[in-house]
N, C-alpha and C positions, 0 to 999 in steps of 0.2 A: 335466390331470386325467383326460382320456380318457372323459368321460361321452358315450356314444353315443346316449343317449335311450332311450325305451321304444318298442318296436315292437308294432304291433297283431297279433293272431292272426287277423285277418280283414281283407279289403279290399273296398270297394264297387266292383263291376265296372261297374254301370250302374243308372240309375233313370230311369223314364219315367212321365209322367202318362199313364195308359192309358184314362181314362174322363173325359169332360166332357159333361154334358147340362144345358143351361140352358133353362128354359121359363118363360114368363110367361102368366098367366091372361089370357084375352081380356077386356080391360077398359080402357076409356078412362081410368078413374080412376087406374090405376097409371102410365099414360103422362103424366098431368098432374102427378104427384108429382115434387118435386125434392129432397125430404128423406126419407131412409130411416134413422131413428134405430136405433142398434145394439140397443136393447131390443126392437125389433119383429122381430128376426131370431132364429131358433132354429137350433141347430147339433147335429149328431150325428156321431160317429166310430165306425167299426167296423173291427176288425182282421181281416185275412184269415188263414186257417190257414196257417202257414208250411210250406214244402215243402223237402226236402233231397234232393239227388242225390249219393249217396256216391261214385260213380265220378269225377265232376268236382269233388267237394268244394265244392259251391255250394248256397246257400240262396236260394229265391225267396220273398220276403216282400212284403206289400202291405197297404194300408188304403184305406178308402173314407170319404168325407165327404159329408154331406147338409146343405144350408143352405136354409132356407125363410124367406120373409117373409110374414106374415099367418097365417091359420088353418092349423093343421097338416094338417087333412083336405082343405082346398081352398086351398092357398097361392096368393098372388098371384104370387110368384116362387119357383122351386125350382131349385137347382143341385145336381147330384150329380157328384162328381169322385172319381177313384181314382188311386192310384200304385202301381207295382211296383218292386221293387229286387232286384238280383242281388248277392249277397255271397259271396266266395270265402274258404274257410279256408286260411290261409297256412302252417300247421304241422300238428301233430297234431290229430286230431279232438277235439272237446270232450267232457267228461264229460256225462252225461245232465242233471244239474242245471245246469251251465254252459250247455249247449246250449239248454235251455228258457229261461233268462233272456236269453240273447243273441238267439235267434231270435224270441221272443215280445215282448221289451221293447226291447232295444238297437236292433235293426234298424228296427222301426217308429218309434222315437224319432228315428233319423237321417233317415227319410223324411218325417216329418210337416212339418217346415218347408218342404219343397219343394212339397207339395200345398197347404199353407197360403198360400204366396205365389201359387201359381197361382190359387187361389180368389179371393184379394184382387184380383189383376190382372184376372181375367175379369169380376168384378162391377163393378169400377171402369170397365173398358173398355165394359161394357154399359150404363153410365149410372146405376148404383146407388150411386155414391159410394164412400167409403172404408170398406168393410166388412172388418174384420180378424177372422179366426177367433181365438177365445180360445186361450190355451195349454192344453194337455191333459196330464194326468198319465197318461202311457202305462203306467206301472207299475200303477196302480190299474185302468186300463182292461183291461190284459192279465189281471189277477187276476179281473176280472168276466167277461170274454168268452172267455178261452182257458184258464181254470183246469184244466178236465178234458179239454182237447183235446190230442191227440198230434200231433206234427210228422209230416206225411205224407212217407214215404220214396218217392222216385221211383227205382224199380229199372229197370235196362236190360231191355228186352223180351227174353224168351227165345223162341227159335223153337219152334213146337209139334213134338212128337215125330214126327208123321207126315211133315212136310216135311223134317225132318232125315234121316229114314230114306230117303226117296225120292231124296235127293241122293246 
């Protein structure tokens, strides 16, 4: 029947956890704890403004996660983590509407499970038990955080006129 499948119009080139900061408040009380119930943790996710390099046809997208245990102003434990991903356009460039949806929603949706797993592993390895970030509706998050934000275009630097004339 010759069904060759559906090919994607973009490809993930790379993704890396690019930020990990774990801090514990100086307290013997937290060291004595062995149970850290999920309801005592607070979570936040922030989407970074997507960037696009038209010459290379690549998008740089990322998101940041903040996890705290205890009081939000003076948490006993605070973890901040971030992830960046590089996505390449494989065919024609997207229409403005499609680009907005893909860069602001699809790409962060692809990245979120990676940073979610990293956060879970870091907290477990640090002795805080099995703290799993809840699932996040990236679509709603993008509507709230990136609604009126334009994708940043990264243009190739142009030599200034004076240096071009001098050569």
